[in-house]
N, C-alpha and C positions, 0 to 999 in steps of 0.2 A: 275320279276326274283327272284328266291328263292336262298338264300345264306345259305349254311350250315356252322354253326360255332360251332357245338356241338362236340368238340374234348376234350379228357381228358388228363390232364398232368400227367405224372408218379409221383407217390408220392415220389419216391427216385430220386435224381438227380445224374448226373455223378460225380464221385469223383474228388476232387480238385487235382492239381498237388502236388507232395510231397514237404513238407517244408524241406529244407536241415538241419535246426536246429533240427527239430523233428527227422529226420532220424539218425543224429549223436547221439542225446540224447538217442534214443531207442537202438542203437547198444552198447552204453556204459553200459547200464543197462540190457542187454539181459540175463545175467547169475545171476542176483541178486535174481531171484525168486519172485520179487515183482509183485503182481497181484492185480488187482482192483476187490474187492469182490462185488458181486451183492447185492444191497441194497433192503431189503424187509421190509415191514411193517406188523406188527402182526394183524392190524385191517382190512387190505384190501387184499383179495386174490381173485383169479378168481373163486373160488368155491362159494363165497357168493355174487356174483354180480347179478344184475337183468338179466332176460333172454335177454332183448333188448341189454344190454351192452355186454353180452356174444357173441351175434351175431356179433356186430360191431367189438369187439376185435378180435374174431376168424377170421373174414374176413380180418381184418387189419394185423394180425400176420401170416396168412397162405399164404400171397402173396409171390411171388418170389422176393427176395430182395438181393442186393449185400451185401457182408460182408464188413463192414467198419473198418478201422484202425484209430488210433489217427491222423495220418497225413492227412487222408481224411477229417475228420470232423473239424480239427483245422489247416488249412494251414497257418494262419497268427499269430499263437500263440504257446505257449509251449504245449508239449504232454498232453493228457487228464489226465494221471495218476499222474501228478504233481499238479493237480488242485483239489480244493474242489468243491462241487456242487454250492455254491454261486458264485464262479468265473465263472463257466460254464454258470449260469443264466445271469451273466453280459455280457458274450460274445453274447448270443442269443439276449438280449435286445439291445445291441449295433448294431447288424446286422439289427434288426427290425427298430430301429431309422433311420438307413441309407437306409431303404427300400430294403435291401438285403434279401428278403424272402427266396430265394432258399438256400442261405447259412445257414440261421437260421433254416430252416426245415431240412436241412441235419444233423445239430447237434442234432435236436430233434429225428431224426431216429436213430442216433448213441446212444443217451441216452436210447431210447426204447430198443434197442438190449442189452444194458448193464444193464437194469433194474433200471436206475437212474431216480427217479421221478422229475418232474418240478413243480414249485409253481405257484400260481394264478397270481402273479405279472408278471411273465415271459409270461404267456399266454395272459394276458391283453395287453402287448406290442406287441405281435404277432397279436392280433385282431385289434389293432390300425393300424398296418402296412397294414393289409388286407383291412381295410376301406379306407385308403389313396389310395391304389392301385386299389380298386374296383375289386379285383381278386377273383371270386367265387371258382375257382379250388383250390387256396391256402387256402381260407377260410374253405373249407371242410376238407383239410388236418389238419388244426389247430384244427377243431372241433373233428376230429378222435383222435388226440393226447390228447385232454382234456378228452375224454371218456376213453382212455387207462389208463390215470392217475387217474381215478376215481373221477374227479372233475365236472362231468356233473350236479350234484345237487347243486353246489356252486351258490348261488343266484346272486352274483356279476358277475360271468362269464356267467351265463345264460342270464342275462340282456344284457351284452356286445355282446353275440352271436346273440341274436335277432336283436340288432342294426347292427351288422356286416352283417348279411344276407340281411337285408333291404337295407343297403348301397350298397351292391353288386348287388342289383336288383332282389333278389330271395325272394319275399314275401311268396312264398309257403313254402320254407325251414324255414323261420322265424315263420310262422304260425304253422307248424308241430312241431317245437321245443317248441313253446309256449304251444301247446296243451298237451305236455308231462308233463308240470309242474302243480303242485297243489298249488303253492305258491299264497298267497293273497296279496303279496307286490305290491305296485303301480308301482315300477320301471320297471319290465318287461312289464307291460301293457303300460306304457308311451313309452317304446322303440318300441313296436308294432305300437302304434298310430303314433308316429313320422315317422317311416319307411313308413307307408302307405301314409302319407301326402307328404313326400319327394319323393316318387316314382311317384308323379304327377298324381295320380288317381283322376279323376274329380267326381267320384261317392262317395258322402259323406255318402251314406247309410251304407256302410261297417264300417265307423267310428262310426256312430250312433249305429250300431249293437254291436260293441265292447264296446261302452260307456254303453249301456243297460246291457250288460253282467257284466261289472264292478259293476254297481249299484246292480245287482241281487246277486252277490257274496259278497257284502258288502265291496268291496275295497274302501279305503278312497282316493278320488281324491284330487290331489293337483293343484297348479297353472299351472304346466307344462301339466297336463292332459287336463285342459280346454283350454290352449293355442293351443295345437295340434288339439283339436276338432274344435275350431273357425277357425284355419287355413284351415281346410278342407272345411268349409263353404265358406271361401273367395275364394278358388280355384275353387269352383263350382258355385260361385255367388248365393249362397242359402241364400237370405236375411231373409226369414221368420224364418228359423232354427237359423240363427245368432241372430235375435232379441230375440228368446226364450232363447238362451244361455246367452245373455246379461242380461235378466230378472232373470235367475237362479243365475248368479254371484252377482247381486244386493241383491237377497234374502239371499245368503250365506255370504254376506259381503266381497267378494273377489274383488270387482270392484276397490278398491284402489291400487291394484298391478300395477306397471308400466309395467310389462311384459304383463299382460292381457289388460291394456289400449292400449298399442302399437298394440297388436294383433287385438283388436276391431277396432282401427283406420284403420288398413290395410284392414280388412274385409269390412268396410263401403265404403272405397274408391273403392275396387274392385267390389262392388255391385253398384257403381255409386251414392251412397248417400253421397254427399259432405257435406251437412249441418250437418248430424249426425256425420260424422268424425270430423268436426270442434267442435261440441258440446262436443264430447268425449275428444278432445284435451284440451278444456277450463276447463274441470273438473279435469284434472291432475294437481296437485299443484306443484309437484317437477318434472320438465321436464329435462331429460338427453338428450344426443346427439342421442340416439336411438329413442326417442319420436319425436324429431325434424326431424330426418331423415325419419321417417315413413310419416310425414305430407308432406315433400318436395317430396318424391318419389310418394306419392299418388296424389298430384297435377300434377306432371309430367306425371303419368300414364293416367290421365284424360285430358291431353293436356291443363291444366290451367297454362300456362307458367308464366303469371304475378304473380299469387298467389304463385307459387313455388319460384320465385325470391324474393317476398315480405317476405315470411317466412324465407328464407335464411338470409336476412338482419336482421330480428327480432332475429334470433338465434345468429347472431354475436353481435348484440347490447346487448344480455343477457350474453355475455362473453364466449360463446361456439364457439370454432373454428371448422370449417368443417373438417371431417375426409375423408379418401379415398372413403368410400361408398357414402357420400353426394356429393363429387366432381364428382363421376361418374354419379350421378343423375342429377346434376345441369348443367354440361357441355353440354349434348344434348339439354337441354332447352334453353341455351344461343345460341346455333347454330340454333335452330328452330326460335327464334325471331330475329336472325341476329344482336345480340348486341356484336359486335366485341370488342369494348372498354372494356366492362365488362368482356368479355372473356380473354382479356389481363391482367386484374387485377387478375383474378383467376389463370392465367398462372404464373404471378409474385409470387403469394402465393405458388404455387406448387414448383417453383424454390427455394424460400426462405426456404420451408420445404423440406430439402434435401431427406428425406426418401420417400416422395411422388414422387419426380422427377425421382426416379429409378423404379417406378412401371410401367410395360408395359401397363396395361389396362388404366392407367391415360394418358399415352402418346398417346395411340390410340384414347382416348376420346378427347384430345386436337386437334389431327389431324382432326378428324371428325368435331369438332366445328369450326375450322378455315375454313375448306372447305365449310361448310354450310353457313358461313358468306361471302363467295365469295373470301376469301383471300387464294388462293392456294399456294402462295409463303410462307406464314407463316406456313401453313400446312406441306409443304415440309421441311421447316427449322426444325420443331419439329421432323419430321420423320428422317431426316439425322443427326440431332443432338443427337438422342437417342443412347446410348451406346449399348443397347440390343434391338433387334427387333424380332418379331414373325409373324406368319401368320395373326394375328388379325390386327397388324399395317399395313401390306401390303394391307389387304382388306379395311381398312379405307382409305388408300391413293387412291386405285383404285376407291372406291366409290366417293371420292372427285374429282378425275379426271372426272369421268362420270357426276357428278353433275354440274361441271363447263364447260362442253362441250368438254373436251379433251379426246375424245373417243379412239383415236389411242394410246395415252399414257397409258390409262387404260388397253388396250389389251396387250401392250408391257410389262406392269408391271408384268403380269403373268409369262413371261419368266425371267424377272429380279429377281423375288422372288425365282424362282427355281435355278437360278445361285448362289444365296446367300445360298442355302441349305434348303429353306423352301418349303414344299409341300402344294399346295392349298388344303384347306379343303372344306367341303360342303358349308359353307357360302361364301367362295371365288368364287366357281363355280356359285352359285346362284347370285352373284353380277356381274360377268363378262358376263354371258349369255345375259342379256338385252342389254348390250353394243354391243355385236355381232349382236343382232337383229336390233338395231338402225343403225349400219354401213352396214347392209345387208352382213355381213362378213361370208359367208357360210363355207369356209375352216377352219378358227379358231374355228368356232362353232362346226364343226364336230370333230376337235381335242379335244375340251373340252368334247364333248359327249363321245368320246372314253376313255378319262381320267376318267370320271365319272363311266363308265362301269368297267374299270380296277380296280378302287378303291372301288367298291361295294357301290357307292353313290345312286344307283337306286335299287328299286323304292323309290323315294322321291318326294312328291307332288310338292314342290317348284321348284325342279330342272326339273322335267318332264314338268311342265307347262311352265317354262322358255324356255326349249328346243322346245316345241310345238310352242311358239310365235316366236322363232328365225327361225325355219324352215318355218313357214307360211310367215314371213316377207321376207325370201329369195326365196319365190315362190315354195318351195318343200312341198306341202300340203300332199303328200303321207306319208312322214316321220312323220308329226304331227299326222295323223290318225293312223299310226302304233304304235306310242308311247301311244296314247289314248287307243287303243284296247288292248295293252299289260298290262294296269293297271287293276288289279283285284279289288282293293279297290279304287273306285273313290269318289271324293267329289264335292261340288258345284263349286269349283275353276277350276277343270279339265273340267267339263262340259261347263262352261262359256268360258274357253280358247279355247275349240274346236269350239264353236259358233263363237268366235272372229277370229279363223283361217279361217273359211269359209268366213266370212265377208271380211277379208283382201284380199282374193283371188277372190272376187266378186261372190262367190258361195252362193247367198242369199237364194235360195230355199233349198239348203242342210243345211243351218244354221237353217231354220225353221224345217226341218226334225229332226235334232239333238235335238232341243228344245222340240219337241214332245216326243222323246224317253226319254229325261230327265224327263219330266212330269210323265211318266209311271214308272220311277225308284223311289227309296226310297228318292231321293234328290229333294227338292222343289226349284224352281228358287228363288234366292235372288234379291235384288234391282238392282245389277249390271247386272245379267242375264236378268231381265225384261227390263232394259233400252236398252240392246243390241238388243233384239228381237223387241222392239218398233221402233228402228232405221231401222231394216230390213223392218218392215211393212210400215214405211213412205217412204222408198226408192222404194218399190214395189207398193205403194199406195193400200195396202190391208186393206181397211177400216173395213170390217167385222171382220177380225182376230184382228185388232187393238182394236176394241170394246171389243172383248173377253178378250184380255190381260188387257184392262182397268178394266174390271170386277174383274179379279184376283188381280189387284193392289188395288182396293177398298176393296176387301175381306181381304187382308193382311195388310191394313193400310199403304201402301207404298206411297200414294199420297202426303204426306208431305215431302218426300225426294226430294230435288231440282232437281237432274238430272233425276229422274223418271218423275216428273210433267212436266219438260221442254220438255222431249221426247214425252209425251202425247200431249202437246200443238202443238209441231212441226208436229206430226203425223196428227192431225186433220187439221192443216194448209195446209199440202201438199196434203191432200185428198180433199181439198176444203170446208171443214166443219168449217167455221170461227166461227159460233155461238157456236159450241161445244168446239172449242179451247178457246174462250172467257169464256165459262162456267167453263172449267177446270182451267183456269188461275185465275178466281175470287174465286174459291173454295179452292185455296192453301192458308193456314193460314198465313204462313210467306214466302213472296216472296223474291227471290234473283236475282242477275244479270242474271243468266241463264234463269230463268222463264220469266223475262222481255224481254230478247233478243229473246226468242222463240215466244212470242206473237207479237212482232214487225215484226219478219220474217214471221209469219203466215199472218198478214195483207198485208205485202209487196208482198208475193207470190200470193195473190188473188186480186191484183190490187187496193187495198185500200191504196194507197201510202200516201196520206195526213194524214190519220188516223194513219199510222205507224209513221210518223214524230211527230204527236201530242202525241202518246204514249211514244216516246223517251223523249220528254220534260216533260211529266207527271212523267216518271221514275226518272228524275233528281230532279224535284220539291218534290218528295216523299222521297228524301234523299238517294236514291240508286246510287251507283257508277258504271257507265258503264265500261266494260273491252274492250280489243281490238277486241273481237268477236262482241260485241255490235256495235262498230263503223264500223266494216266491213259490218254488215247487214244494218245499217242506211245509210252509204255512197252508198251502192248498190241500196237502195231504191231511194236516191237522183238522182243517175245516170239514173235509169230507168224512173223516173218521170220528169227529167229535172229541178230539183230544185237546180240551180247553186248556188244561194246565201246561201241556207240552207247547201249545201255541204261544202262551204268555212267556214261558221260559225261553223259547226260541226267538221271540220278538225282542226280548231283553238282551239276549246274546248278540243279536244283530246290531242294535242301537248302542249298547253300552260297551260290550267286549270288542266287537269288530268295528265300531264307529261307522256303520253304514247308514246313510240317511234313508229312512223309510219312505216309500212312495205311497201314493193313494191306494194302489193295489194291495200292498202289504197291510195297510190299515184296514182295508175292506174285509180281508180274510179274518182278522182278529175281531172286528166289530160284529161280523156275521155269526161267528161261533159264540161270542159272549151273549148276543141277543137270543140265539137259539136255546141257550141254557139258562135264560132268565136273569143274567147278570147285567141288568139295564144300566145301573150307575157307572159301572166300569166301561160299558159300551159307549155311554155318553162322553166319558172322559177321553176315550180314544177318538171319538168323533170330533171333539174340540181340538185335539192335537192334529188331527187330519186336516181340519179347516184352516189351521195356521200355515199350512203348506202353500196355499194359494195367495 
């Protein structure tokens, strides 16, 4: 779906309602003959301006504009003719600080008609307001006024304008403005570099091109220039370029800067080089909260939760208290490891530091943390105890409900948040759609789909894939296919979701067809797509195709991924090729519970039941922990082979040693084997234990 958002705002706004004080004042002085003379400067006239400026000015002045009176431009203050220019500038700056850009630009239009110039400070405040509002239309109006006032060559304003355009998402306008300048000052260059990085462009080559041009023109690079260049390498995970930049910094003696040290730490973490990041941190002698924060955020980004918590402790021991940024980094880590008590300590610190307790994003992080720790009650207490709430808080609570199995409450929360006046955003929709899929709730799912269409959330890969999963789970495969076909820009996630949709509806041959089409497209199957198609091959016992996929797995070095190798073992096991299954199993460098379970199942499926039990014992003796899937497979093997004593031993291991809660399926295997061997009393006891589950 293409959405047209290219509309232009009128440069002049509707006049304000008349100010009674201004009207009365104007009436009293109507016969005084007092007029505001047009201010002219002897050095700036339209005849000596450059041709480009003449065009812009002519275009700006020849438009059809309403005639402004004092009461239109100054509804909240005294009439214009009682003010000097400095008082007028103060009015514009006040409106800019209040983010009232329409009012500020109305006054600028009035001043333009009266020939009153504005100074650079006034324009700087207007640019800042445009950056905050990210309003490109208003930004272009401000730029036009700067040119009319003959300030387009002001180096300070030119730098601010480059930053303004990049902040508003128009790198093209920023580049065009930059190309018009002949200045060799580093500041406009830095603004362009920073804007390119902030725009989220993953291609660092444009940054390198700008850097090379700076070197060619002899622009003296400073700390901020290098910081922006290194940030671009971090965003693109360009380690080689980052190492070269680091070497250049050492050569130029700039590596001692804490700004560059922090940027290098961030770059190494994002490139997955934890050891280099630690080494860089150790070389920084004076560590401020920003340096500590980059280490904690880096560990959290790489899912090294214990290290993130350890460095937080070290920071506090050094006498540095966490700020709001560090709190938002550490709270998700606490939730991931389920350290509720530590989370409560952080919560107490937030309450004690009253400024932090009022920040909505910290409140939402606390809700998320408690829900991940399984304490939905405390999560709700934080939510309802918050004085201010927004869509992010509601989304955190919905996610918490879904995580803790309260799916109906999660769906109802969408209604409740709208009753409070908050509109679900893209993240909220992406959070609630998987809940509808789990509940097989087709009607709410369709309503959310309609809401997403109405609010122009589509096409969005995350939402489209969630909708496809929801429709496939509800048995409406046609809708999943329509959504997939409507997406012009597909990625691996969408292709894999389509394969999953066919598998969910038992259309296995169609899943193979879509996989073949995917291979012909520019997108290559990733580890998830490979595991899905290996599952299809095992279900259909397609050994030849399975071997073909195996070849692709080896070619792309996916065999070390646990869920891929386990699917390969399972495939060969289901196709009766136990020797191949064992060969794949032994070739896996680091085995996990999934791989062990797959080889046990492979032997079990092919009648080698005693060997399957022996492999289970070998798994335990090798230090691997079985999960509930492993116990399900082993108990099934015991039931098939009539190993009643082994079944009771393994069941006891599961419930007592590994403290895994037995499911009805686990109980059913034990009850079946006990009944078959005439041990009725024991079977009845296990039946009673099983009935207590419901």
